[in-house]
C-alpha positions in Angstrom: -32.3 39.4 -7.7 -29.2 37.1 -7.4 -28.1 38.3 -4.1 -25.2 35.8 -3.8 -23.7 36.7 -7.2 -24.0 40.4 -6.3 -22.4 39.9 -2.9 -19.5 37.8 -4.7 -18.9 40.8 -7.0 -18.6 43.0 -3.6 -16.1 40.5 -1.9 -13.9 40.5 -5.1 -13.9 44.3 -5.3 -12.6 44.4 -1.9 -9.5 42.4 -2.9 -10.4 39.2 -0.7 -8.7 36.2 -1.9 -10.7 33.7 -4.2 -10.3 31.0 -1.5 -12.0 33.3 1.2 -14.8 34.4 -1.4 -15.5 30.8 -2.3 -15.7 29.7 1.5 -18.2 32.6 1.9 -20.3 31.8 -1.0 -20.4 28.1 -0.1 -21.6 29.0 3.5 -24.4 31.2 2.1 -25.3 28.3 -0.2 -25.6 26.1 2.9 -27.6 28.6 4.7 -29.9 28.8 1.7 -30.5 25.2 1.8 -31.2 25.3 5.5 -33.8 27.9 4.9 -35.6 25.9 2.3 -35.6 22.8 4.5 -37.1 24.8 7.2 -39.5 27.2 5.2 -39.8 25.7 1.9 -38.3 29.0 0.4 -35.0 30.9 0.9 -36.0 34.6 1.4 -32.8 36.3 2.6 -34.8 39.4 3.0 -37.1 37.9 5.6 -34.3 36.4 7.8 -34.5 37.2 11.5 -32.2 37.1 14.3 -34.0 34.1 15.6 -33.3 32.2 12.2 -29.6 33.1 12.7 -29.7 31.9 16.3 -31.5 28.7 15.3 -28.9 28.0 12.3 -26.1 28.4 14.9 -27.8 25.9 17.0 -28.5 23.6 14.1 -24.7 23.6 13.3 -23.8 22.8 16.9 -26.1 20.0 17.0 -24.6 18.7 13.6 -21.4 18.3 15.6 -19.5 21.2 13.6 -16.6 22.7 15.5 -16.8 26.3 17.1 -14.4 27.5 14.6 -16.6 26.2 11.8 -19.7 27.6 13.3 -18.2 31.0 13.9 -16.8 31.1 10.4 -20.5 30.7 9.2 -21.5 33.5 11.5 -18.9 35.6 10.1 -19.8 35.0 6.6 -23.5 35.7 7.2 -22.6 38.8 9.1 -20.6 40.1 6.3 -23.5 39.3 3.9 -25.9 41.2 5.8 -23.7 44.0 6.5 -23.5 44.4 2.7 -27.2 43.8 2.1 -27.9 46.6 4.8 -25.4 49.0 2.9 -27.2 48.2 -0.3 -30.5 48.8 1.4 -31.8 45.3 0.6 -32.6 44.9 4.5 -33.1 47.5 7.0 -31.4 45.5 9.8 -28.6 43.0 10.0 -30.1 40.1 11.8 -26.7 38.6 12.6 -25.9 41.6 14.8 -26.1 40.6 18.6 -26.0 36.9 17.8 -23.2 35.5 19.9 -20.4 33.5 18.6 -19.8 30.0 19.9 -16.8 30.0 22.7 -13.7 28.5 21.1 -10.6 27.2 23.1 -7.7 29.6 22.4 -5.2 27.0 21.1 -1.7 28.1 19.6 -1.4 27.8 15.9 0.1 24.3 14.7 3.8 24.7 13.9 6.6 22.1 13.5 8.6 21.3 16.5 12.4 21.2 16.1 12.5 17.3 15.6 9.6 17.2 13.3 11.3 20.2 11.1 14.4 18.4 11.0 12.8 15.1 9.7 10.9 17.1 7.1 13.7 19.2 5.9 15.9 16.1 5.4 13.3 14.5 3.2 13.2 17.8 1.1 16.9 17.9 0.9 17.4 14.2 -0.1 14.3 13.8 -2.6 13.4 17.3 -3.6 14.2 19.1 -6.9 16.0 22.5 -6.8 12.5 24.1 -7.4 10.9 22.3 -4.5 13.8 23.2 -2.1 13.5 26.8 -3.1 9.6 27.0 -2.6 9.7 25.1 0.7 12.7 27.1 2.2 11.2 30.4 1.1 8.0 29.7 3.0 9.9 28.5 6.1 12.3 31.5 6.0 10.0 34.2 5.1 6.5 33.1 6.6 4.9 33.9 3.3 1.3 32.8 2.7 1.1 29.9 0.0 -0.8 32.2 -2.5 1.9 35.0 -2.1 4.8 32.7 -2.7 3.1 31.1 -5.8 2.4 34.4 -7.4 5.8 35.7 -7.0 7.9 36.9 -10.1 11.6 36.5 -10.6 11.9 40.2 -10.6 10.5 40.5 -7.2 13.6 39.0 -5.8 16.8 40.8 -5.2 19.9 39.1 -4.0 23.1 41.0 -3.1 26.3 39.9 -1.5 25.4 40.5 2.0 21.6 41.2 1.7 18.5 40.3 -0.2 15.0 41.5 -0.3 11.7 40.1 -1.4 8.8 42.4 -2.9 5.2 41.0 -1.9 3.1 42.9 -4.4 -0.3 41.1 -3.7 -0.3 40.4 0.0 -3.6 39.8 2.0 -6.0 42.7 1.3 -3.7 43.6 -1.8 -1.2 45.1 0.8 2.4 45.5 -0.6 5.3 44.8 1.7 9.0 44.0 1.4 10.9 41.3 3.4 14.5 40.8 4.0 16.1 37.5 2.9 18.5 35.8 5.3 21.7 33.9 4.2 20.1 30.6 4.2 17.3 31.4 1.7 19.6 33.7 -0.4 21.8 30.8 -1.0 19.0 28.4 -2.1 17.4 31.2 -4.3 20.6 32.2 -5.9 21.1 28.7 -7.2 17.4 28.2 -8.2 17.2 31.5 -10.2 20.4 30.9 -12.0 18.9 27.9 -13.5 15.4 29.5 -14.2 14.5 31.1 -17.5 10.8 32.0 -16.5 9.5 35.3 -15.5 7.5 33.6 -12.8 9.6 32.5 -9.7 7.8 29.2 -9.5 6.2 28.7 -13.1 3.6 26.3 -13.7 2.0 25.1 -17.0 0.6 28.4 -18.1 1.5 31.0 -15.6 2.8 30.4 -12.2 2.2 27.4 -10.0 -1.1 27.0 -8.4 -1.5 26.9 -4.7 -3.0 23.3 -5.1 0.2 22.1 -6.7 2.2 23.8 -4.0 0.2 22.1 -1.3 0.7 18.7 -2.9 4.5 19.2 -3.1 4.6 20.0 0.6 2.4 17.1 1.4 4.6 14.7 -0.6 7.6 15.4 1.7 5.5 15.4 4.7 4.5 11.8 3.9 8.0 10.7 3.1 9.1 12.1 6.6 6.1 11.0 8.3 5.4 14.4 9.7 2.2 16.2 9.5 2.8 19.5 7.5 0.8 22.0 5.6 1.9 25.5 3.9 0.2 27.3 6.9 2.2 25.3 9.4 5.4 26.4 7.7 4.2 30.0 8.1 3.3 29.4 11.8 6.7 27.8 12.3 8.3 30.9 11.0 6.3 33.0 13.4 7.1 30.7 16.4 10.7 30.6 15.5 11.0 34.4 15.5 9.1 34.7 18.9 11.2 32.1 20.5 14.5 33.9 19.2 13.2 37.1 21.2 11.8 39.2 18.4 9.1 41.7 19.4 5.5 41.3 18.4 5.5 44.4 16.2 8.4 43.1 14.1 7.0 39.7 13.7 3.6 41.2 12.7 5.3 43.4 10.1 7.3 40.3 8.6 4.2 38.3 8.5 1.8 41.0 7.1 -0.4 41.0 10.1 -2.6 44.1 10.5 -3.6 43.0 14.1 -1.0 42.3 16.9 -3.5 39.9 18.4 -3.1 37.6 15.5 0.5 37.7 16.1 0.3 37.2 19.8 -0.9 33.6 19.1 2.6 32.6 18.7 3.3 33.4 22.3 0.8 30.9 23.4 2.5 27.6 24.6 1.8 24.4 22.3 1.1 20.9 23.7 4.9 20.2 23.5 5.8 23.3 25.4 3.4 22.5 28.2 4.7 19.0 28.4 8.2 20.1 28.8 6.8 22.5 31.5 5.3 19.7 33.7 8.3 17.4 33.0 10.2 19.8 35.2 8.3 18.9 38.1 8.6 15.1 37.6 9.9 13.1 40.7 12.6 11.2 38.9 
């Protein structure tokens, strides 16, 4: 029986993104290789809690970061939860195996100076399409996959307001986002020149996330600033928190189902901590 392939079908039926599914499958494949190297076979049904604990120790000894190890444990836990429900195994061997402690760092976002350098590079060298994409990510906090799959009809711009419909958010959740005056002006110009049903058209359908990532990386290199699509999303969340918005409002705008996820933006960055200790400098 091809357990990995059946598990893949289950993940896709739950509405998980292709990226998440591929990550989980890659982790299962690596675990399978580990089992073969240890036992000369990969019998998923014979795996015990000791095997999972040994694999966790193996990953740590390989120098894997705690977040990477814990992601592997999460994927295996999800697989065996499915296997238990399907009566493939009677007990989930991952239950009770502790995660590796992680340092609770703040998400990476762009500080004001780096944001300015980055946006100046986009403004100077970017096409109207690039300006629209990057400004949209920065002013709505959309996930890159959400932005890429938007259709032109998902955007409504009025004289004093605007709204964006996210039809396929994480977990297939629908939400609507208000558009501020800055992004409305950019999108108004961009959409007026567009003839595609997709907001950001690609060769066949819409632009791919890989292409969008390359666009963002290009202007990051020009500005000599580290920037990723997720950093733009984090910057949106951080700016809202710094502006005094409540966690529940930020969570709703970003499509978070758990306020603990949103609370990460209240954690100080290294730059925040540097500014704090500089206040005590004897100068």
